[in-house]
C-alpha atoms as one frame of an Amber mdcrd trajectory, in Angstrom:
protein
  74.015  83.792 -13.168  70.925  83.828 -11.471  70.369  81.173  -8.649  66.901
  80.077  -9.919  69.086  79.293 -13.146  71.009  76.402 -13.519  72.102  74.900
 -17.040  74.257  71.912 -18.339  74.665  70.543 -21.705  75.229  67.431 -23.062
  77.071  67.669 -26.585  73.810  69.486 -28.834  71.926  69.332 -25.730  71.483
  72.187 -23.344  69.291  71.099 -20.254  68.118  74.759 -18.380  66.861  73.553
 -14.765  65.015  76.948 -12.710  64.434  76.389  -9.666  62.419  78.973  -7.954
  59.605  77.114  -5.442  57.842  80.667  -4.145  56.581  81.765  -7.202  55.440
  79.529 -10.172  56.410  82.568 -13.012  59.435  83.652 -14.027  60.430  87.149
 -13.205  62.982  89.848 -14.878  66.486  88.428 -13.197  64.433  85.168 -14.377
  64.031  85.888 -17.327  67.358  88.070 -18.359  69.574  85.048 -16.737  67.540
  82.409 -19.270  68.925  84.530 -21.588  71.874  84.291 -21.505  72.310  80.664
 -21.302  70.352  80.435 -24.336  73.355  82.964 -25.434  76.156  81.220 -24.221
  74.489  78.070 -25.449  74.679  79.535 -29.197  77.689  81.320 -28.999  79.410
  78.409 -27.512
């Protein structure tokens, strides 16, 4: 997973932290990492 995206699961809650201090935006790589996180959470 992208280093700028970290995920933690607390029961039925997915906490996603974005760490992109140099850019106040979501690039394509971060967008895909977020999509992967949502899919992983949905499927598990």
